[in-house]
N, C-alpha and C positions, 0 to 999 in steps of 0.2 A: 637518718643516714649515719649519724655518729654512733648510735646504739648498734647498728649493724657492723660498723667497722670495729668497735670495741669487742663485740662478740666474736667476730672473725679473727681478730688478732690476739684475743685473750688478755688484752691490756685495758683494764678499767680506767686508767688515767690517760688514755690516748686522747690527743688533741689534734684537730685539723689544721691548726695555725701554721705549721711548717711543712705541709704536704701539698701535693698536686694530684688531681684526679681528672679523669675524663669520664663524664657521665653521658651516656648515649641512649637515645630512644630510637624507634624506627624512623622517625621523621627528622630529628636534629641531634647534634652532639654539642656538648659544652665542656669547657675547660674550667676547673675550679682551682684557684691558686690562692696561696697564703690565707687559708681559712675560708673566706667567703667571697673572694673576687671572682665573679663568674662572667665568662664571655662565650658567645656562641662561636663554634668552629665553622668557618665558612668553606674552607678547602680541605686542609689537613693539619694535624698537630702531632706533637710528640712530647712526652714528659719523661723525666728520669735521666739516668746516665745514658750517654750516647745519643741524646735527642738531637744535638746539632748535626751529627753524622747522618742520622736517619732523615732529618728534615732536608739536608742537602741532597741525599739520594732521591727523596720524593720530588724535590724541585727539578731534578734531572730526569724525571719520568720513570723511576723504578717503582715496582710494585711495593706494597706495604711489607710483604714478607722479605723481599730482597733488600729493602731499606733497613729493616731490622738486622738482617745478616751483615750488612755493612757496619752498622753500629757495633755488633758483636765482634767483628774483626778488628775494629779500630779503637774501641774503648775497653780498658782493662776491667771495668766493673759490669760489663754486659756479657751475657753468655746464653747459649741455646739451652733448652729447646725454645722454639718460637711457637706461640699459639695465636692465631689470628681469628677473631670473632667477627663474622659478617652479620650485620643487622639489616635484614630486608633484602629485597631484590629490585634491580632497576626496572623490571617489568611490572612491579606492583604499583 
């Protein structure tokens, strides 16, 4: 994973220790924090700037897209466009 991130960012000295990631498969999703603290996401999660606003919107029943729109409106460091990736289908 670290090799992939370094290649993607062009930063050969890139370290995971101060970053957060969400790693998703078709069956499960995980949040990776502070390098290698890994926890399974049971309901929903958000990372990065605006995460508190997005999480509040999700708790209030908003869709993922609308929760991110809320974060973009309320956090100076968030901005559109919004790209939502759907992994799998409830019918599968």
